[in-house]
Phi, psi and omega in degrees: 000143178281159177280175186296329183268010178266138179248127179290131184280140178246348177209161180236157175249123179268114187289312183061233178250028182297338176283351179230070184300333180293341181262356186296315184295314180297319179295317179300313182297315181295317181292322179295313179298317179299316181294317179296319177294325177296313178298315182294310184295309182289324176297319179294319178301315181297315180298316180298316184293322184274347180254340181257117184296333181289347178259010179275066179233163180306317182301315183280336172298314179289328177295322177294325174297318180296318180294318177297318179298316180296323176298316180294320184297313180292327181292338181284338187226323187296314179303320179292319178298322177294316182294330183276351187304321186245015175277138177288328181224081182285097183256160174214137180292160180300316182298315180293322180294316180296320178295315180299317179298315182295314181296318179297317177299315182299314181291325177295316178296318179301318181294321177303312182291322182294320178296327177292318178296321178296325176294320178297321178301315179292326178297313180294319182298324185265321185271339181218060188296329182292328180264000184304314181299332180276312182297320182248052177291168180301320179295317180296318180298318179296318178296320178297315180298314178298319179297321178297309182294322180288317179297320178297322178298317180297313180295322179292321180299321179300316181293313184293327178291331179275353184283138179295141182257359181242127180230144180208174183083231180288144178246021183264118175261114183280067183200172176277329185227178179275074177284142187303312182294325178293322179289322183301330181292344182263000185291143177281317188279175178294129183253015184299311182295319180300316181294324177295316179297318180294323177295314178298321178295321179296322178297316182290325187263338180251302188290312183298310177298324181295317177296320178300317179296317179299312180298318180301314183284337171296316179291324176297316179300319178295322179292321179296321180295336180276352178283126187281321184279141178295325180294320178294318178296318180297318179295319180296317180293321182294328180286341181255340187302312182298316180295321179296321178296315179298316179299316181298315181293312184295306183289327177299315180289315182298317181289326177294329177287324185284324187262356180293148179301134182269122176246170183294328178232138182289139176278165178298326179296317178300318182293321180291325175297320178295321177295319178300317181294319187269340185238314185284318181301313177299333177286324184287328186305307179295328178295318181296315182288324182283321182286330185260000189239116180293325181297317180292318178296321177295320178296322179296319178293320180293316179295318178298320179296320178294320180293324178293323178293322180292321183281341182286145182289000000 
């Protein structure tokens, strides 16, 4: 319970880069370009996968899930960060802040699990190619996707239910968005249980999937070494290369955020790492898959060719 001179907070102030007004314009321009490229790249990936029959495979089904997830993730925070860039007092209500935090956590957890499922898909394709159509049938892929989104919802619900609902004292969040750790620092009550729950959730959603991905790719690597032809090895590596790059960027950034020393106020470096995690990574994913993937480039040429034929007199 709060003391008599404590006031329960009903809204928060998001600091962002208000302490550095000279950097606001550059930050706004960079974030806007990043957001537009994210919308364009991920939207294009989804359209290509769902309109080109040659991309109707398990790998691209999960990739379309990843692109949709990235679109949702950026939409939860980037538009608000853009709108707040030039506000003198960028406020957000407690309800909206709590919702933004919950949705961001949910989508982040979903991506962790989805990347693990995508690694399993590549493992089956390379290590057990003859059984691949059976093991990764359309029904199984749909069940896996539903399982990923449902499991992430369950794990997120555990964290949000353990989160304190009463805040008092300062209402300043030294961040661009309502990040869970930044909000937790403003809580009135004891946050010991909440931090334990968040740590346990981080182990389940970050460490366990990451170890699973590492073990999976060790076995994939061993299988690739047993392939005698150079062309076969090259094809096997190319199907995994894009996913490995995405995993490295995503988990590298996420883990750096999770293991960094926690201080009472977030540093500018912490905030910029968070922006990279929430805005830049979703922009890079479609670029990585399209630039390194012949199938995606071929689908783009085929779709462009069909549109040109339709538009020609």
